[in-house]
C-alpha angles and dihedrals in degrees: 000000000000115000119220122203115249135194106286096241116033115156138188108266105190146338122237115202135191109227134181099222118030098196092049092049093047090051091050096050092042098045102033100036101025097238118155122227107244101176144353117217102208112296095311108064143032133189121212131185145165122248095006095303111152092245144332091172126034120189128193141173096195095122100007110053106146091359130144130238116267112266120257113270095042129108122259142092114346093188144322111236125212117200119215121202097236146354094270093054091047091049091050091050092049090050090055091050093049093045088053087061095248114153117227116231093197148345128201145174103221094182091241092052147004116236144178126198136205140145131254119230090273095053096257110148117241127197124192112192149154127213124229116228109282090241088064096050112120115247135187126233091277093052094253119137114271101200118176142186104236121161116273120216098228094181090056091046091054093041092050090054091067122207124302 
C-alpha cells in the first residue's frame, strides 16, 4: 500500500453519535462530562462543546429515534476518547462522572496514559484519559511503544485532583 504524506499534526475534531433519545443524551453529555449545548438542529440533533467551541460531540436521532444499541459482537464504535490536559483535570472529570451515579466499566494505566471507561445511555463507550509526557512512555528494546493494561487506582486519581 502506497503511503501518502499528511500534515504533521492532524487531530480528531469531534465525534458524531446516533442516539435514541436526544434530550436524554444531551443531559448525559452536559451533566456528566460538562459539555455545553451550542446548538439544536430542529428536534433531531444537538451540538455540544467545551469552552464555546462549536462542537466536540454531535448527537442525532435521524435514523435512530427510539432505537436500541447494536448487539455485542457487531462492528461499530468501541469508544470515543476525551483527552484531559493533566491528571488533576482527569481526576476532577472522573469525580463528576462518579457523582452523577455513572458506573465505570473499566480503568487502566496504559503506561502512556491513565484512562477510565464507561457507557453513555445508548451504550456508546466513553473513555476519559490523560497522556503522560512522551519522554515517559514505556518502550521495548527496539524502541517500540510497550503499552500495558495495569490496574488504575481510581480513588487515588479522584483524591489527587482535590476539590474545586
